[in-house]
N, C-alpha and C positions, 0 to 999 in steps of 0.2 A: 278120482274119484270120492275119495273120501274126504279132502278138500271140500270138497262141491256137498254143503252141509246144513247153508246160511240156508234160514227160513223166513215167509213173511212173516214177522209181528203181528199178533191181534193187539189192537189197539187198548190201553188200559181205559177203563168204563171213564174216569176224569177227564182223556182228550177224547172220548169217545160222543158224548153228549147229543149222539142220535141223530149225527149228523152224516150225510152220505160224504165218502172221503173222496180227495181227487184223485180223479182217474189214474193217474200216474204211480202213484203209491203202492200199487199191488192189492192195497188193503178194501175191502169189501160193506158195502151199506149193508143196516140190520135188513132182517126181516120185516117189512109192517105190518103183514100179516093180511088176510083177503077176508068178506063173507064167506060163513059158512056154508059151502055147497053139497047139498044133499044128493043132486044129480050127479055129480062128477063120487063122492062115497059111493054108491050105486055100481056105476062104473067100473069100479077098481075092488070090488068086492069078490071074482073068480082070480081066485090063486091055483096056478098050479104045482105043487109041491111036490108032486117026480121030478120036474123039470129043473126046477129050483135046485132040487137035491144033484142035481145029476151034474149042472151048473157045477157045484159048489166043489164037486168030486173032480174036478179036472183043474183044478187053482194050484194044487201044490203039484201036479203030473205035468203040465203044460211048461211052467217055469221054472227050471235048474238056479237058484243065485248063488254062486261059489267065489270063496275068496276076498280078493277087495269090495267086489261089488257087494257082496254079502256083506262086511265091514260096513261098507258107507250106509248101504240099506237098513243096519242095525241102530245105526247113529240116527236114519231118518226117525227108527222107532222109536226113538230114546226124547228126539225132538220132540215130537205130538201126547207125549207121557202126560197125564197125569197124575203125579204121583200124592199115594191118597194113604189117609189113617184114619178107619169109618169103624175103632173100638171102643167097646165098652170101657174098657181100662184106660183112653183117650187121658193125657196129661198133656200138660204147658210145657214140658221138658222133652215127651216123645216127639211132638210136634215141633220145638225146636231144633231137634235130631235133625229129622223131614227135608228140613227147611234146609239146614248145614248141609245134608243129602242131596236138596236142590240145586243148593248153588256151586256144587262141585262133587259134580255125579260119575265122576270117571275118576281110579285112581290118577298119580300125576304121570306113574312109568308107563301106564298104557296110552294117555296121552300122547308123552315123547314117543311112546312106540309108533304110531300111526302117524304121528306127524302133525297134529294139530295142534297143540301148547296154546298156540293165539289164538284158537276159534272159540266162540262163545256157545257151548255147548252144553243144553240145559235143560230137563223136559220145562214141556208149556205152563203148568201149573200144579201147584199144592191146592191138593183138595182137603177139606174139614168136618168138620163139625161147629155151629156157630159159635158157641164158646171160645172157639179158639184161632177165628177169624182176626182180632187182633194180633194176636200172639204173631200170626203167619205173615199177618202184614206189615209188621214191624221188624220181623226177620228178612222177612224179602225187597225191604224197603231198596230203592234204587238197584236194582234187578231190573230184567223184564221177563221175571217169575209171573203169572197172575196168581190169583188167591181165590182159589172157588169153594164155595160154601154150601152142604145138601140143607136141603131145606124142605118146607110144607109138610113137618111130623113123617121124617126120613124114619124108618125106611117104606111104610106101609100107606102114608097117607090120609091116615082115617079122624083126624085130629080136626077141629070144628074151622069152616075157613077161612071168620076173620084172624083166629092164630095162625093159621099157614100164612094169609098174611103179613100177618105181624111181623114172623118169623122175618120172612126175606128181609123186610126194611130193616129190620134190626141188624142183617146181617152184608146190607149195602153201607147202611150207616159206619159200621165198623170198616169198609174199606174192602169188600167182598168185589171184586172184577165181573164173577164168573157167580152166577147159582146152577145149583141143580135141581129140579124138583120132582115130585112125585106127582102121582096122578092116580086120584082112588080108582085102584083096579077093576071095580064091580059099575065104574060108569061104560067100562068099553064091555063088560058082559051082560048088560044092559042093554048096550045098544042109548045112553042119553049122550048121543052125540052134543045135542044141544046147552046140558049141562056145562060136558067136558069144555068142549070150546070157551063157554064162558069161564069157565074158572080158572082156565087158561088164559085165556084175557087179562083177567086181572091179576094172576104171577107177572106177567109181562109187562103190566100198568105201573105193579111195584118194583119192577126189578130197576125201572128207570133205564141208566147208562147202563149196568152191569148186561152183560148176556147171559141169556136162559137156556139153557138144557134142561130140554122135557125125556125124565126118565120111564119107560114105558112099564118097566117093570116081566118083559118080556114072556120070561118063566111063568109068569101066573094069568096068562091071558089065553092060552089055552091051544087058538089056531092064530096061522099064520096071515088067516081074513083079517082076525082081529088087532093082529099087529101091525096089518098094512093100512086096515084102517081108522087107530091110534093113530100110528103115523101123519097119516095126514090132515087129522082132526088139527092135529097141535102143530103143527106148519102155519095149515088155517089161521089158527090162531096168534100166529108170531114166535113158535120159536126159533130161538136161531142155532138152536141143536136138537136134534133127536136123539137119547141114549137108549139103547138095551134095557140095561137092568141096573138095580141098586148093587148087587154081589151080594146081597142077603137072599134072593130065593133058590129055591131047588134046581133050579136049571139057570144059567144066566147067560152072556152070549155063546151064538151058536151061529157057523158061517152061513145057515138055512136064513134064518131070522136076520142075519145080516145084509143077503143079500134081498130079500126082500125090504127093509128098510130102504137099504140105498137104492132102490128102482124107486122106492116112493119120491125118493128126494131127485132122482135123474126127470119122473113124471112132474114133482113140482117146479122144477128150474125150468123145463121146457115151455109149462102154464104161465109163468111170472116171471122168467130170468132173472128168480132170487136165488143165492146160491145160501143153502140149507148144511150145518154141519153133522157129522155125525162121530157118535161116541159110544162103539161097544166094551161093556164094565164088565166084572167078573167071571170068573173061571181063567184070564188070557196072564199067562204065570212064565211061558216059555220061549223065548224067542224065536224059534220057531214058529208058534203059533200068533207072532205079530208080522213076521213078513207070510206070512198065509190070508194076515186081514190086509197087506199092506198090498199086496197083489189084489184081490179085491177090489179097492177100493180103486187104483190105478185101471184095472181092467175096465171097471163097470162104470164111472165116476172121469176119471184122467188125471194128468197130472197135476195138476191145479188143488185136489181133495187130498192129497199128499199135504198140506200144509198146518202148522197147529191150529188158524182159521178156521179148518173146514173138516181136521180131523184129531181124533184123539181115543186115546188105549185107557180106558180107568184103571189102572194096575196102583199093586201094592209090593210086590214080589218079582214084576218083571222085570224091573231093573239091572236085581242081583245077577238075571241068567244073562241079560244081554252084556251086563261087566265079562262076565267068564267067559262067554263067545268070542268078548273081544280077544280076551286074554289068551283065548286057547287059539285066534287069526294068527299071532302074533308071537309065539311059544308054541306050538304046538300040544297045549298040556291044556287039562282041565284042569282049574285049582276049588280049592276046596269052599264052600259059599262064605264059612267065615273070615275072610282074605279081604271079602267088600264088603265094607260097612253099609250098616241099614239100621233105620230107627227100631 
């Protein structure tokens, strides 16, 4: 079980060129988007919050993942992680340390104990502010680890639109494979769907071959209805991923919000045949929480959505707890967090 941790890699931007990949490769075509369909939005307005909460409540109770199976699932969580530093005191040295951790996420003795010394186990991406994109790109050269940049006046998204678009283009020029954009939440709260759609279309164009992740800021959107409608507009406009939060809101990723969003992804896939990725971010700091999200994805969307080209965790401290849990799996003891180097 533990040895089966290989993943479908997300093609780098330079290799992507917005072309549909060969069918046998396991890679997926980009989301081309579609015209804004207000009638479809109207049909998606009715959300049964209590039913979503009851469904979420069953996730941890119906599945008990133990021993080797748990270790394998934790390795999967590691493989779909966007290892993130988005602090006001970030420095190039901190980003370099984070990239070093991304290249070697587990201590050698843990790798040896799990029998995966030769496995290429690493996070899917390192996520940083624009000024550190070039630093991360250079540090991760010749790896399969992507560089994601938060953009569009992260975390509030309230700068002038030309400024936000220019920031995307600057990050792509510096080598970012993925761009995490934020939307102005007021467009959702005011139901300005056409304006929101037009902005995201322009973000998608500015990204070029880089993948576009649209952060909804769900903690600011007030209702699951708003979350649902914003998710649908983002996908119609060409988002490759929809993402819950910036990690800066008072409420970040929650399972009921995640369930509403993945059901939007399922509806979009059934309607268009296009696979859209999902990224919960903010507050996911424990190995146990990561397992709940993996179970949610597997049960609602299926095994294909457990690959890094369709699922990510936005996390900064999650890796430390996963490493501690894997050491406990091997030794029966929990180690101190300082034994697991982090940036």
